[in-house]
C-alpha beads as a LAMMPS data file, in Angstrom:
LAMMPS data file: protein, C-alpha beads

207 atoms
206 bonds

1 atom types
1 bond types

-500.0 500.0 xlo xhi
-500.0 500.0 ylo yhi
-500.0 500.0 zlo zhi

Masses

1 110.0

Atoms # bond

1 1 1 0.000 0.000 0.000
2 1 1 1.282 3.457 -0.890
3 1 1 2.016 6.029 1.798
4 1 1 0.675 9.589 1.697
5 1 1 2.599 12.362 3.479
6 1 1 0.619 14.643 5.796
7 1 1 1.187 18.031 7.410
8 1 1 -0.602 19.666 10.331
9 1 1 -3.158 22.303 9.356
10 1 1 -4.239 23.246 12.859
11 1 1 -6.301 22.425 15.925
12 1 1 -9.939 23.338 16.466
13 1 1 -11.795 23.261 19.770
14 1 1 -15.218 23.295 21.373
15 1 1 -16.322 26.284 23.444
16 1 1 -19.163 24.353 25.060
17 1 1 -17.575 21.033 26.058
18 1 1 -14.238 20.516 27.738
19 1 1 -11.631 17.978 26.702
20 1 1 -12.486 17.628 23.015
21 1 1 -10.245 18.944 20.256
22 1 1 -9.795 18.097 16.595
23 1 1 -6.385 17.837 14.987
24 1 1 -6.639 18.550 11.249
25 1 1 -4.029 16.980 8.970
26 1 1 -3.535 17.930 5.304
27 1 1 -2.295 15.664 2.552
28 1 1 0.886 17.226 1.115
29 1 1 0.253 16.535 -2.552
30 1 1 -3.516 16.904 -2.513
31 1 1 -6.466 18.771 -1.078
32 1 1 -7.936 16.416 1.501
33 1 1 -8.062 16.946 5.267
34 1 1 -7.949 14.190 7.869
35 1 1 -9.720 15.208 11.135
36 1 1 -8.659 13.302 14.266
37 1 1 -10.290 13.907 17.654
38 1 1 -7.749 14.153 20.487
39 1 1 -7.689 15.012 24.185
40 1 1 -6.935 18.351 25.796
41 1 1 -3.453 17.447 27.067
42 1 1 -2.324 16.124 23.683
43 1 1 -3.821 19.163 21.939
44 1 1 -1.858 21.438 24.278
45 1 1 1.350 19.485 23.698
46 1 1 0.953 19.640 19.918
47 1 1 0.090 23.351 20.023
48 1 1 3.194 24.096 22.100
49 1 1 5.361 22.169 19.637
50 1 1 3.825 24.111 16.740
51 1 1 4.409 27.446 18.512
52 1 1 8.155 27.023 18.805
53 1 1 8.555 30.252 20.784
54 1 1 6.560 28.831 23.713
55 1 1 8.740 27.065 26.282
56 1 1 6.950 25.529 29.300
57 1 1 8.773 26.057 32.619
58 1 1 8.982 22.297 33.132
59 1 1 9.115 19.656 30.385
60 1 1 5.839 18.120 29.291
61 1 1 5.616 14.339 28.950
62 1 1 6.481 14.477 25.249
63 1 1 9.406 16.812 25.956
64 1 1 10.646 14.364 28.582
65 1 1 10.431 11.535 26.054
66 1 1 12.444 13.639 23.600
67 1 1 15.155 14.325 26.200
68 1 1 15.231 10.648 27.158
69 1 1 15.531 9.587 23.520
70 1 1 18.276 12.132 22.832
71 1 1 20.269 10.901 25.835
72 1 1 20.201 7.334 24.539
73 1 1 20.640 8.215 20.850
74 1 1 17.142 7.166 19.810
75 1 1 15.752 8.993 16.789
76 1 1 12.116 9.064 15.684
77 1 1 12.307 8.755 11.900
78 1 1 8.627 8.902 10.987
79 1 1 5.074 8.312 12.160
80 1 1 2.583 6.204 10.226
81 1 1 -1.179 6.277 10.817
82 1 1 -1.667 2.693 9.726
83 1 1 -5.192 1.644 10.683
84 1 1 -8.704 3.026 11.127
85 1 1 -11.256 0.927 13.008
86 1 1 -14.705 2.275 14.007
87 1 1 -13.437 5.839 13.814
88 1 1 -10.312 5.165 15.909
89 1 1 -6.933 5.848 14.271
90 1 1 -3.977 3.584 15.116
91 1 1 -0.386 4.758 14.631
92 1 1 3.182 3.489 14.744
93 1 1 6.361 5.368 15.613
94 1 1 9.365 4.317 13.535
95 1 1 12.504 4.705 15.669
96 1 1 16.178 4.049 15.027
97 1 1 19.137 3.438 17.355
98 1 1 22.570 2.219 16.269
99 1 1 21.156 1.729 12.765
100 1 1 18.575 -0.716 14.129
101 1 1 14.961 0.188 13.337
102 1 1 12.147 -0.443 15.799
103 1 1 8.374 0.042 15.428
104 1 1 6.449 1.201 18.486
105 1 1 2.653 1.252 18.766
106 1 1 1.224 4.599 19.905
107 1 1 -1.899 6.690 20.086
108 1 1 -2.050 8.988 17.080
109 1 1 -2.031 12.148 19.213
110 1 1 1.108 11.037 21.083
111 1 1 2.803 9.945 17.877
112 1 1 2.211 13.317 16.227
113 1 1 3.308 15.245 19.335
114 1 1 6.591 13.328 19.191
115 1 1 6.926 13.669 15.416
116 1 1 6.858 17.448 15.815
117 1 1 9.619 17.359 18.419
118 1 1 11.832 15.146 16.257
119 1 1 10.954 16.939 12.984
120 1 1 9.795 13.543 11.738
121 1 1 7.478 13.070 8.772
122 1 1 3.863 11.980 9.236
123 1 1 2.291 9.483 6.836
124 1 1 -0.876 7.508 6.368
125 1 1 -1.892 4.881 3.845
126 1 1 -3.812 5.883 0.760
127 1 1 -6.743 3.600 1.584
128 1 1 -7.174 5.313 4.978
129 1 1 -7.160 8.758 3.381
130 1 1 -9.593 7.541 0.717
131 1 1 -11.926 6.327 3.476
132 1 1 -11.613 9.142 6.020
133 1 1 -10.283 12.151 4.116
134 1 1 -12.466 15.222 3.565
135 1 1 -12.031 17.472 0.542
136 1 1 -11.464 21.188 0.904
137 1 1 -14.234 23.392 -0.411
138 1 1 -13.473 25.387 -3.549
139 1 1 -13.918 29.054 -4.260
140 1 1 -16.489 29.210 -7.059
141 1 1 -14.997 32.468 -8.370
142 1 1 -11.582 31.156 -9.272
143 1 1 -11.711 27.424 -8.720
144 1 1 -8.965 27.631 -6.112
145 1 1 -9.215 25.916 -2.765
146 1 1 -9.977 28.069 0.251
147 1 1 -6.938 28.123 2.527
148 1 1 -7.933 31.136 4.586
149 1 1 -7.729 29.178 7.850
150 1 1 -4.295 27.634 7.534
151 1 1 -3.411 28.105 11.187
152 1 1 -5.887 27.561 14.011
153 1 1 -9.266 26.638 12.603
154 1 1 -12.526 28.454 13.292
155 1 1 -14.599 27.402 16.280
156 1 1 -16.697 24.313 15.546
157 1 1 -20.073 23.332 16.877
158 1 1 -20.412 21.061 19.897
159 1 1 -18.619 17.744 19.534
160 1 1 -18.341 16.154 22.984
161 1 1 -17.063 12.735 21.906
162 1 1 -14.469 10.457 23.531
163 1 1 -10.781 11.132 22.982
164 1 1 -9.521 9.947 19.595
165 1 1 -12.743 8.022 18.922
166 1 1 -14.434 10.179 16.291
167 1 1 -17.516 8.114 17.135
168 1 1 -20.846 9.719 16.276
169 1 1 -23.078 10.434 19.268
170 1 1 -25.464 7.557 19.778
171 1 1 -28.611 7.986 17.757
172 1 1 -27.569 11.329 16.243
173 1 1 -27.206 10.063 12.675
174 1 1 -28.505 6.484 12.958
175 1 1 -31.913 7.351 11.510
176 1 1 -30.560 9.221 8.491
177 1 1 -30.411 7.544 5.118
178 1 1 -27.077 7.205 3.293
179 1 1 -28.127 9.948 0.878
180 1 1 -28.994 12.272 3.773
181 1 1 -25.665 11.496 5.436
182 1 1 -23.781 12.426 2.265
183 1 1 -25.711 15.719 2.130
184 1 1 -24.859 16.386 5.793
185 1 1 -21.198 15.613 5.107
186 1 1 -21.076 18.054 2.193
187 1 1 -22.822 20.728 4.277
188 1 1 -20.406 20.249 7.195
189 1 1 -17.377 20.554 4.909
190 1 1 -18.814 23.679 3.289
191 1 1 -19.250 25.215 6.764
192 1 1 -15.754 24.049 7.793
193 1 1 -17.323 22.146 10.685
194 1 1 -14.757 19.353 10.610
195 1 1 -15.845 17.675 13.823
196 1 1 -19.392 17.182 12.545
197 1 1 -17.966 16.060 9.216
198 1 1 -15.797 13.487 10.990
199 1 1 -18.794 12.074 12.875
200 1 1 -20.940 11.881 9.740
201 1 1 -18.037 10.335 7.828
202 1 1 -17.675 7.611 10.486
203 1 1 -21.420 6.846 10.356
204 1 1 -21.156 6.471 6.569
205 1 1 -18.163 4.136 7.021
206 1 1 -20.116 1.972 9.472
207 1 1 -22.900 1.525 6.901

Bonds

1 1 1 2
2 1 2 3
3 1 3 4
4 1 4 5
5 1 5 6
6 1 6 7
7 1 7 8
8 1 8 9
9 1 9 10
10 1 10 11
11 1 11 12
12 1 12 13
13 1 13 14
14 1 14 15
15 1 15 16
16 1 16 17
17 1 17 18
18 1 18 19
19 1 19 20
20 1 20 21
21 1 21 22
22 1 22 23
23 1 23 24
24 1 24 25
25 1 25 26
26 1 26 27
27 1 27 28
28 1 28 29
29 1 29 30
30 1 30 31
31 1 31 32
32 1 32 33
33 1 33 34
34 1 34 35
35 1 35 36
36 1 36 37
37 1 37 38
38 1 38 39
39 1 39 40
40 1 40 41
41 1 41 42
42 1 42 43
43 1 43 44
44 1 44 45
45 1 45 46
46 1 46 47
47 1 47 48
48 1 48 49
49 1 49 50
50 1 50 51
51 1 51 52
52 1 52 53
53 1 53 54
54 1 54 55
55 1 55 56
56 1 56 57
57 1 57 58
58 1 58 59
59 1 59 60
60 1 60 61
61 1 61 62
62 1 62 63
63 1 63 64
64 1 64 65
65 1 65 66
66 1 66 67
67 1 67 68
68 1 68 69
69 1 69 70
70 1 70 71
71 1 71 72
72 1 72 73
73 1 73 74
74 1 74 75
75 1 75 76
76 1 76 77
77 1 77 78
78 1 78 79
79 1 79 80
80 1 80 81
81 1 81 82
82 1 82 83
83 1 83 84
84 1 84 85
85 1 85 86
86 1 86 87
87 1 87 88
88 1 88 89
89 1 89 90
90 1 90 91
91 1 91 92
92 1 92 93
93 1 93 94
94 1 94 95
95 1 95 96
96 1 96 97
97 1 97 98
98 1 98 99
99 1 99 100
100 1 100 101
101 1 101 102
102 1 102 103
103 1 103 104
104 1 104 105
105 1 105 106
106 1 106 107
107 1 107 108
108 1 108 109
109 1 109 110
110 1 110 111
111 1 111 112
112 1 112 113
113 1 113 114
114 1 114 115
115 1 115 116
116 1 116 117
117 1 117 118
118 1 118 119
119 1 119 120
120 1 120 121
121 1 121 122
122 1 122 123
123 1 123 124
124 1 124 125
125 1 125 126
126 1 126 127
127 1 127 128
128 1 128 129
129 1 129 130
130 1 130 131
131 1 131 132
132 1 132 133
133 1 133 134
134 1 134 135
135 1 135 136
136 1 136 137
137 1 137 138
138 1 138 139
139 1 139 140
140 1 140 141
141 1 141 142
142 1 142 143
143 1 143 144
144 1 144 145
145 1 145 146
146 1 146 147
147 1 147 148
148 1 148 149
149 1 149 150
150 1 150 151
151 1 151 152
152 1 152 153
153 1 153 154
154 1 154 155
155 1 155 156
156 1 156 157
157 1 157 158
158 1 158 159
159 1 159 160
160 1 160 161
161 1 161 162
162 1 162 163
163 1 163 164
164 1 164 165
165 1 165 166
166 1 166 167
167 1 167 168
168 1 168 169
169 1 169 170
170 1 170 171
171 1 171 172
172 1 172 173
173 1 173 174
174 1 174 175
175 1 175 176
176 1 176 177
177 1 177 178
178 1 178 179
179 1 179 180
180 1 180 181
181 1 181 182
182 1 182 183
183 1 183 184
184 1 184 185
185 1 185 186
186 1 186 187
187 1 187 188
188 1 188 189
189 1 189 190
190 1 190 191
191 1 191 192
192 1 192 193
193 1 193 194
194 1 194 195
195 1 195 196
196 1 196 197
197 1 197 198
198 1 198 199
199 1 199 200
200 1 200 201
201 1 201 202
202 1 202 203
203 1 203 204
204 1 204 205
205 1 205 206
206 1 206 207
């Protein structure tokens, strides 16, 4: 299976429910986004790594891991989001020490927080992006994709769902037909409501 390189577009958050954030990844050579729901601590750790000027007074867990790895000459080479099951993304960290490569299982949020600290590349498989990726909306005037929110994304609607589950709230979309779900997905993408889009997308995948 072919790998697709990803970059981080930003992090969106809910103003009404605590602990739920969405990490938005972009495919490098395309126009799809990959929304992944993460917890508050991981969102903070990723945001601090993105804002390189911010230095916490004491090392965060991911900073501690980086210091530990540096001390023992362990390098994180890349992160691969390798599986998607019921809306949950599974990732692997590819490490190297003394020219020996090791693969370590990790939560996607932790893997990406570490990838940022090691300047490691982030990948997923094409079939995962085909299944879970969301296309950017286009500007009808010039046909170009709207990239006006390249940093931190606009505030989404409520999406109080478990960390990294992307699972639709029980009963929210169960009664909708597949056609209605596709319409809801298109509407959510148009409104840049990526959390709702992720939940609708996962309901479609379960069908």
